[in-house]
RONUGU-464596 format. One line per field, with one value per residue (C-alpha): residue number from 1; residue in one letter; x, y, z. Coordinates in pm, whole numbers. Layout:
<nodes>
n <- [NUM  ...]
res <- [A  ...]
px <- [X  ...]
py <- [Y  ...]
pz <- [Z  ...]
</nodes>
This chain:
<nodes>
n <- [1  2  3  4  5  6  7  8  9  10  11  12  13  14  15  16  17  18  19  20  21  22  23  24  25  26  27  28  29  30  31  32  33  34  35  36  37  38  39  40  41  42  43  44  45  46  47  48  49  50  51  52  53  54  55  56  57  58  59  60  61  62  63  64  65  66  67  68  69  70  71  72  73  74  75  76  77  78  79  80  81  82  83  84  85  86  87  88  89  90  91  92  93  94  95  96  97  98  99  100  101  102  103  104  105  106  107  108  109  110  111  112  113  114  115  116  117  118  119  120  121  122  123  124  125  126  127  128  129  130  131  132  133  134  135  136  137  138  139  140  141  142  143  144  145  146  147  148  149  150  151  152  153  154  155  156  157  158  159  160  161  162  163  164  165  166  167  168  169  170  171  172  173  174  175  176  177  178  179  180  181  182  183  184  185  186  187  188  189  190  191  192  193  194  195  196  197  198  199  200  201  202  203  204  205  206  207  208  209  210  211  212  213  214  215  216  217  218  219  220  221  222  223  224  225  226  227  228  229  230  231  232  233  234  235  236  237  238  239  240  241  242  243  244  245  246  247  248  249  250  251  252  253  254  255  256  257  258  259  260  261  262  263  264  265  266  267  268  269  270  271  272  273  274  275  276  277  278  279  280  281  282  283  284  285  286  287  288  289  290  291  292  293  294  295  296  297  298  299  300  301  302  303  304  305  306  307  308  309  310  311  312  313  314  315  316  317  318  319  320  321  322  323  324  325  326  327  328  329  330  331  332  333  334  335  336  337  338  339  340  341  342  343  344  345  346  347  348  349  350  351  352  353  354  355  356  357  358  359  360  361  362  363  364  365  366  367  368  369  370  371  372  373  374  375  376  377  378  379  380  381  382  383  384  385  386  387  388  389  390  391  392  393  394  395  396  397  398  399  400  401  402  403  404  405  406  407  408  409  410  411  412  413  414  415  416  417  418  419  420  421  422  423  424  425  426  427  428  429  430  431  432  433  434  435  436  437  438  439  440  441  442  443  444  445  446  447  448  449  450  451  452  453  454  455  456  457  458  459  460  461  462  463  464  465  466  467  468  469  470  471  472  473  474  475  476  477  478  479  480  481  482  483  484  485  486  487  488  489  490  491  492  493  494  495  496  497  498  499  500  501  502  503  504  505  506  507  508  509  510  511  512  513  514  515  516  517  518  519  520  521  522  523  524  525  526  527  528  529  530  531  532  533  534  535  536  537  538  539  540]
res <- [M  S  N  I  S  S  Q  F  S  Q  L  S  T  N  N  T  D  D  D  I  Y  Y  E  P  P  A  K  L  K  K  N  E  N  V  C  G  T  M  L  A  S  A  L  D  R  C  G  I  S  D  R  Q  A  A  L  I  L  N  A  A  S  V  D  R  G  A  Q  D  A  S  T  T  K  I  R  S  C  L  R  R  K  R  K  R  V  R  D  E  I  K  T  N  V  E  D  L  S  F  D  P  V  T  V  H  W  D  G  K  T  L  K  R  S  R  D  N  C  K  V  E  I  L  P  V  V  V  S  S  G  S  D  E  Q  L  L  S  C  P  F  L  A  H  G  T  G  E  E  I  G  T  A  V  Q  Q  S  L  D  L  W  K  I  K  N  I  K  S  M  C  Y  D  T  T  S  T  N  T  G  I  H  S  G  A  C  K  I  L  E  E  K  L  E  T  Q  L  L  N  A  S  C  R  H  H  V  A  E  L  V  L  G  V  A  F  E  H  Y  F  P  S  I  S  K  S  P  D  I  T  F  L  K  N  F  R  E  T  W  T  D  I  D  K  E  K  F  H  T  V  S  S  I  R  I  K  S  L  K  V  I  I  T  Q  K  K  D  D  I  S  Q  E  I  N  R  L  L  S  L  G  K  Q  M  R  S  D  Y  D  E  L  L  Q  L  A  S  T  F  L  G  T  K  S  P  K  Q  F  K  M  P  G  G  N  H  R  A  R  W  M  S  K  A  I  Y  T  L  K  M  C  L  F  R  K  Q  L  S  L  T  D  E  Q  Q  A  N  L  Q  K  M  S  V  F  I  V  F  L  Y  I  P  Y  W  Y  N  T  R  L  P  C  E  A  A  T  S  D  L  K  L  L  K  N  L  E  D  Y  K  K  V  D  F  T  L  S  T  K  V  I  D  K  F  S  N  H  L  W  Y  L  S  K  E  L  V  C  I  S  L  F  S  D  K  V  D  N  S  E  K  K  K  M  I  K  N  L  K  K  R  D  D  S  E  R  E  L  K  A  K  I  N  I  N  N  I  K  K  I  G  L  A  D  F  F  T  E  K  S  M  H  F  F  T  I  T  G  I  T  P  S  F  L  N  E  N  P  E  R  W  A  Q  N  T  D  F  I  N  G  K  N  F  C  L  K  L  Q  V  V  N  D  A  A  E  R  A  V  A  L  G  T  R  F  F  D  K  L  T  Q  D  K  K  Q  W  Q  K  M  L  L  N  V  F  K  D  L  K  S  H  K  L  N]
px <- [2061  1757  1949  2025  1660  1552  1789  1674  1310  1377  1555  1263  1008  1213  1220  1017  842  1138  1369  1151  1113  1463  1607  1980  2122  2015  2273  2307  2148  2340  2093  1960  1900  2125  2060  1743  1713  1699  2000  2199  2127  2209  2544  2627  2516  2730  3031  3057  3252  3134  3401  3299  2929  2987  3159  2879  2596  2764  2822  2458  2340  2557  2421  2069  2159  2272  2590  2906  2895  3153  3204  3332  2992  2810  3042  2966  2591  2625  2826  2566  2274  2433  2517  2158  2013  2241  2156  1785  1828  1618  1792  1505  1322  992  1093  1147  878  924  989  1352  1400  1765  2082  2366  2726  3040  3382  3648  3995  4070  4370  4332  4489  4623  4845  4826  4679  4467  4112  3840  3482  3189  2853  2560  2224  1883  1636  1292  1226  1329  1331  1663  1817  2177  2220  2582  2929  3165  3544  3723  4073  4150  3843  3823  3508  3467  3497  3258  2993  3009  2983  2675  2509  2580  2431  2111  2098  2146  1827  1653  1595  1501  1318  1594  1550  1831  2187  2343  2719  3009  3137  3479  3626  3607  3229  3171  3427  3254  3413  3496  3328  3117  2796  2863  2952  2642  2410  2574  2536  2174  2110  1919  1982  1941  1911  2258  2168  2515  2541  2450  2619  2944  2915  2832  3140  3353  3219  3306  3645  3738  3644  3839  4152  4121  4119  4346  4586  4843  4782  4897  4955  4853  4493  4442  4473  4704  4523  4203  4378  4533  4189  4055  4343  4276  3897  3887  4064  3803  3536  3217  3021  3241  3171  3138  2854  2828  2757  3119  3257  3422  3539  3363  3297  3136  2927  2750  2616  2543  2325  2145  2094  2098  1720  1649  1921  1808  1455  1578  1794  1497  1279  1532  1559  1180  1176  1319  1622  1826  1944  2280  2383  2650  2382  2193  2508  2592  2245  2270  2612  2482  2194  2439  2669  2376  2288  1934  1975  2219  2320  2259  2613  2883  2992  3357  3520  3533  3729  3866  3996  4063  3786  3515  3405  3107  3347  3545  3234  3163  3522  3531  3218  3336  3678  3519  3289  3584  3852  3945  4045  4275  4634  4569  4726  4516  4504  4378  4107  3999  3988  3785  3527  3521  3485  3210  3006  3045  2927  2623  2510  2576  2665  2407  2098  2230  2343  2016  1818  2045  1822  1516  1500  1231  1427  1768  1779  1639  1897  2189  2086  2025  2370  2534  2357  2444  2808  2807  2671  2931  3206  3138  3245  3532  3595  3873  3683  3363  3551  3720  3396  3206  3478  3452  3072  3023  3176  2905  2576  2417  2073  2058  2117  1847  1717  1734  1609  1269  1235  1177  845  715  845  596  846  867  592  347  478  821  661  481  818  953  670  733  1107  1037  967  1300  1503  1819  2058  2328  2444  2325  2481  2482  2588  2476  2718  2656  2799  2850  2862  2490  2389  2166  1946  1921  1608  1524  1331  1652  1782  1484  1494  1329  1602  1451  1164  1410  1351  1000  1130  1376  1136  820  626  336  376  8  -12  220  -79  -265  -225  16  -256  -452  -164  -245  -564  -393  -334  -21  127  50  211  512  557  533  803  1035  989  1113  1436  1741  1979  2233  2446  2399  2256  2581  2790  2604  2665  3036  3046  2878  3120  3416  3297  3268  3556  3784  3567  3367  3447  3711  3461  3367  3018  2943  3074  2834  2542  2647  2645  2294  2183  2320  2154  1822  1856  1942  1621  1406  1537  1636  1795  1633]
py <- [-2678  -2471  -2153  -2288  -2382  -2040  -1864  -2079  -2010  -1635  -1646  -1831  -1574  -1292  -1459  -1309  -1498  -1418  -1589  -1898  -1945  -1838  -2032  -2061  -1925  -2141  -2373  -2429  -2762  -2995  -2980  -2629  -2432  -2131  -1991  -1952  -1933  -1552  -1518  -1770  -1572  -1243  -1383  -1480  -1142  -955  -1178  -1297  -1619  -1905  -1817  -1448  -1536  -1778  -1506  -1258  -1500  -1619  -1260  -1174  -1479  -1389  -1033  -1181  -1380  -1712  -1887  -1843  -2132  -2309  -2112  -2432  -2597  -2285  -2264  -2626  -2563  -2251  -2427  -2704  -2460  -2228  -2524  -2651  -2310  -2285  -2639  -2549  -2277  -2368  -2388  -2459  -2240  -2349  -2171  -1836  -1570  -1464  -1611  -1535  -1352  -1240  -1410  -1184  -1254  -1062  -1168  -1036  -1160  -1174  -1280  -1554  -1452  -1790  -1849  -1525  -1733  -1539  -1668  -1541  -1541  -1533  -1446  -1558  -1382  -1406  -1119  -1014  -643  -539  -898  -1079  -1393  -1497  -1851  -1921  -1772  -2032  -2007  -2002  -2125  -1915  -1698  -1798  -1765  -2143  -2157  -1864  -1996  -2340  -2196  -1990  -2292  -2509  -2243  -2236  -2617  -2621  -2419  -2604  -2274  -2337  -2026  -1763  -1528  -1276  -1245  -930  -889  -646  -601  -760  -983  -1278  -1246  -1125  -1326  -1461  -1806  -1874  -1590  -1678  -1568  -1797  -2088  -2038  -2040  -2358  -2533  -2421  -2512  -2189  -1829  -1547  -1170  -1017  -741  -605  -376  -21  126  -37  109  454  436  366  688  891  722  830  1190  1195  1049  1302  1606  1469  1225  1039  1243  948  582  492  386  680  968  1239  1530  1445  1335  1681  1840  1617  1711  2087  2055  2199  2516  2595  2858  2668  2992  3102  2881  2960  2828  2772  3143  3221  3017  3233  2969  3059  2705  2613  2930  2834  2502  2654  2920  2667  2380  2521  2555  2204  2045  2235  2109  1749  1776  1914  1629  1372  1543  1544  1164  1145  958  758  403  527  839  929  934  1192  1393  1412  1550  1807  1921  1947  2164  2385  2407  2521  2784  2653  2538  2618  2324  2316  2188  2021  1672  1612  1434  1058  777  840  502  491  232  452  667  814  966  1122  1308  1426  1539  1721  1925  2014  2122  2327  2501  2592  2617  2976  2873  2596  2608  2514  2608  2787  2466  2265  2522  2518  2138  2126  2355  2151  1823  1965  2084  1742  1570  1792  1847  1503  1241  1295  1289  960  799  848  672  369  158  190  -109  30  355  190  208  563  680  525  678  1015  1009  936  1233  1459  1354  1436  1783  1819  1812  2185  2221  1971  1776  1555  1454  1375  1165  962  901  807  559  392  403  272  -58  -105  -54  -369  -215  -102  -459  -615  -813  -574  -272  -444  -348  9  -109  -95  256  532  789  650  807  597  715  571  248  212  236  -31  -267  -207  -277  -605  -739  -614  -905  -981  -1269  -1167  -1372  -1296  -968  -885  -521  -265  -123  229  488  781  1021  958  953  1260  1083  752  664  365  202  175  -91  -323  -609  -949  -1078  -861  -1109  -1339  -1122  -1264  -1620  -1574  -1399  -1591  -1266  -1313  -1052  -1039  -668  -592  -650  -360  16  126  359  51  -144  -29  -238  -548  -824  -954  -604  -553  -887  -804  -465  -615  -866  -593  -386  -687  -702  -578  -390  -294  -541  -382  -708  -892  -601  -607  -981  -923  -675  -935  -1208  -976  -882  -1244  -1388  -1605  -1549  -1764  -2097  -2260  -2520  -2416  -2571  -2407  -2075  -2094  -2173  -1900  -1646  -1753  -1726  -1371  -1276  -1411  -1221  -897  -930  -1025  -776  -447  -188  156]
pz <- [9087  9177  9091  8745  8691  8809  8571  8278  8368  8380  8044  7884  7997  7835  7489  7206  6925  6701  6946  6973  6598  6498  6201  6133  5801  5509  5368  4997  4915  4692  4403  4463  4143  4192  3843  3636  3257  3242  3471  3268  2951  3122  3239  2881  2749  3003  2934  3295  3347  3570  3829  3837  3849  4139  4341  4269  4353  4672  4788  4712  4910  5210  5203  5222  5532  5389  5495  5296  5048  4838  4518  4358  4397  4278  3980  3885  3910  3697  3430  3398  3390  3132  2910  2943  2848  2543  2432  2437  2173  1869  1531  1296  1047  1204  1524  1350  1383  1018  674  579  248  247  371  490  577  661  784  1016  1105  1478  1684  1944  2276  2386  2082  1874  1591  1339  1293  1060  1183  940  1100  883  931  763  745  633  665  1016  1145  1155  1302  1353  1219  1308  1326  1175  1183  848  776  468  390  23  -184  -182  196  251  11  171  524  431  267  573  801  594  599  976  1014  726  542  180  55  49  -249  -204  -71  76  111  83  -272  -227  -497  -257  -269  -625  -826  -1138  -1113  -750  -558  -255  -432  -727  -499  -284  -587  -714  -379  -339  -705  -760  -858  -606  -625  -587  -342  -268  34  -69  237  130  -220  -79  144  -164  -317  -8  13  -340  -262  65  -92  -376  -149  125  -45  161  475  682  616  970  1036  1275  1028  1169  1001  1188  1506  1546  1519  1794  2024  1979  2020  2373  2256  1989  2048  1960  1911  1620  1321  950  735  361  308  399  106  -161  -410  -738  -862  -529  -511  -835  -703  -362  -522  -744  -499  -145  -102  -235  -22  288  232  198  512  708  580  698  1037  1072  1049  1401  1528  1281  1347  1471  1658  1401  1127  1336  1398  1028  950  1230  1105  748  869  1059  757  540  800  850  1210  1489  1707  2082  2114  1909  2005  2071  1774  1824  1662  1314  1201  828  779  936  645  828  1081  792  679  1034  1090  757  830  1180  1056  781  1030  1255  984  1069  1421  1299  1180  818  486  225  23  320  392  27  18  339  178  -143  45  267  -30  -193  127  184  -174  -325  -68  207  -22  -163  163  352  78  52  279  53  -186  -416  -467  -520  -900  -904  -648  -838  -1169  -1005  -842  -1177  -1335  -1040  -1064  -1436  -1353  -1077  -1338  -1373  -1010  -994  -1314  -1175  -863  -1054  -1307  -1032  -844  -1161  -1255  -914  -890  -1244  -1134  -871  -1055  -913  -873  -1236  -1355  -1571  -1274  -978  -1175  -1167  -800  -924  -1072  -714  -642  -568  -699  -1054  -1263  -1462  -1799  -1714  -1592  -1926  -2102  -1864  -1957  -2326  -2291  -2112  -2462  -2598  -2736  -2539  -2618  -2369  -2072  -1720  -1601  -1232  -1282  -1537  -1792  -1913  -2147  -1913  -2208  -2266  -1901  -1932  -2187  -2001  -1804  -1584  -1867  -2071  -1832  -1894  -2147  -2176  -1941  -1667  -1638  -1462  -1155  -1128  -1167  -880  -642  -725  -775  -1016  -1295  -1400  -1310  -1604  -1833  -1672  -1680  -1400  -1277  -1165  -1012  -659  -672  -817  -559  -734  -741  -371  -283  -500  -338  11  -87  -218  97  297  98  286  56  324  518  861  1000  928  1057  1389  1407  1338  1627  1849  1742  1798  2145  2257  2058  2272  2581  2828  2660  2443  2319  1962  1978  2311  2179  1884  2114  2356  2073  1967  2330  2355  2025  2154  2482  2300  2096  2396  2650  2492  2718  2722]
</nodes>
């Protein structure tokens, strides 16, 4: 017995403080909060399921010295916490940090994995300048104008938004139909008229699409165009140091416009490049390629060609310029080489100056009229192409309508003499019905100015927007000091005339479609939670 006591006494004297105060691994308490608000939002944003998150959190706890816990209990705690965080998302206009001006929407048909059933999602977004907020992403049964208009109205009602002045959308017949289009339905349900600010990017893509189909008709009926796919597959075999700029073009009709316009276009491209990074990397790449094509700047390196789906018209422009630069290293017919050169000149000399101004609301009418006049001049280069593009573009002159043309009153690029003519024409009698798109006689396009689109019906713009038109009684030279003019200009600068906000929301809805939850209400809240987290915590 004494030996045992002696051994125990000896053992006790050898213990350190760490031994005396040693605590066993912590056990997970029943009500322990295993997930905070930020973590719950991050899990949603990263698309991590409750089961996956439970495994990750348990492994992290064990690595920190805790006991291996029941992932079932952790999973239950996570599910409750994530649901609580989603339920706390505010859906009221009073909780927005800005006053919404424009409502956007765009749809996409997706296939549900569990039953292969096709479902259309319709993200609805409101914006004011660079601020935007996803309202909801309802599911549609048929995607009709009636259904879309109703869904947008219900989304606005959900957030109690009453002061929307404009709507931005893609120019499909489902949206623009004069009797049952979504725009018409929405105005009827809101019992007010809105500015019809159709997406200018969408219209510009139609222009590029006509040109591409003209020069490369029926290359492939598959979405992944074979002509461009072959170029991508041979990219590694191309010597990137051997490219040919616009100076190598020998087609007579092209050489005329190159000689006349090259310096002006080069200056415009350099101006756009000096503005810094564009919103998307492919916008930057197109400018860099245009500068290389003009011979004003050599690239540090050429990017490998990316996706070329038929719907991605920006990629078509990028592919065309790259193929034109390296055309002499490719296995192409003489006709294909000629068409690549023609298409490249069209892109750089007409399309790019138009595309990179599409986001500017106050310059919209000026840009559209200028493009029409440039296309008329381009008939000397390619009559058939110009005629086709004019025919298409003439059906989309939304920003030259009697209402939207008034935005040009706030443009710094419209001279005061033209603005005086605009004011005068605001008194021109007009008994016609409301027209959402301008109609023009292309044969007289050279003689037409912005003022010619103004009539007394244009005053309806001020009724819709609530802008006080008192400045119209003053000389345009003094408008900059007029409070009503300043307020009106600030309003117009907040208008979104491209539907990028809705397209980003579509990408978000597509990414999370059929994931994390089968509960439709929880899916909606989860999407709002992810949108909020993306705004609050941007990745560098």
